[in-house]
C-alpha positions in Angstrom: 0.0 0.0 0.0 1.3 3.4 -0.9 1.8 6.1 1.7 -0.9 8.8 1.8 0.1 12.3 0.9 -1.6 15.7 1.5 -3.3 17.2 -1.5 -5.4 20.3 -2.2 -8.6 19.2 -4.0 -10.6 21.7 -6.1 -14.2 20.6 -7.0 -16.4 22.0 -9.7 -20.1 22.6 -10.3 -19.9 21.4 -13.9 -17.8 19.1 -16.1 -17.2 22.1 -18.4 -15.6 24.0 -15.5 -13.4 21.0 -14.6 -12.2 20.5 -18.2 -11.5 24.3 -18.5 -9.4 24.1 -15.3 -7.4 21.2 -16.7 -6.7 22.9 -20.0 -5.8 26.2 -18.3 -3.5 24.6 -15.8 -1.7 22.6 -18.5 -1.3 25.8 -20.7 0.1 27.8 -17.7 2.4 25.2 -16.2 0.4 24.6 -13.1 1.0 21.1 -11.7 -1.8 18.7 -10.8 -4.2 16.3 -12.5 -7.9 15.7 -12.9 -9.3 12.9 -10.6 -12.7 11.5 -9.7 -14.0 13.3 -6.6 -12.9 11.4 -3.5 -15.5 9.7 -1.4 -14.8 11.9 1.6 -16.3 14.9 -0.3 -19.0 15.5 -2.9 -19.3 17.7 -5.9 -21.9 18.2 -8.6 -19.9 17.1 -11.6 -17.9 14.2 -10.1 -14.5 15.6 -11.2 -11.8 17.4 -9.2 -8.4 19.0 -9.7 -5.7 17.6 -7.4 -2.5 19.5 -6.6 0.1 18.8 -4.0 -0.7 20.7 -0.8 2.8 22.2 -0.7 2.4 23.5 -4.3 -1.0 25.1 -3.8 0.2 28.3 -2.1 2.8 28.8 -4.8 0.2 28.6 -7.6 -3.0 29.9 -5.8 -2.8 33.4 -7.2 -2.1 32.1 -10.7 -5.1 29.7 -10.4 -7.3 32.7 -9.4 -6.0 34.6 -12.4 -7.3 31.8 -14.7 -10.9 32.9 -13.9 -12.1 29.3 -13.7 -14.8 29.0 -11.1 -14.3 26.1 -8.7 -16.9 25.1 -6.0 -14.7 24.1 -3.1 -11.0 23.9 -2.1 -10.3 21.2 0.4 -7.1 19.7 1.8 -7.1 15.9 2.1 -4.8 13.0 2.7 -5.0 10.7 -0.4 
């Protein structure tokens, strides 16, 4: 079993918002990946963006500047 790691999870109201975030992050060099929403939380569209918790503060302003609306921002061990 792999060791759990702390991540920041961004959830979205719609699949379109989730896909827009993925594309914008890739174009702007923001690390992370699209994942199914973890069981511990819920979101309308079922998709979430996962970024290392240590990286989030470094990219938080850049993510805001993308103007992609996300529903929640939650820190979890995954």
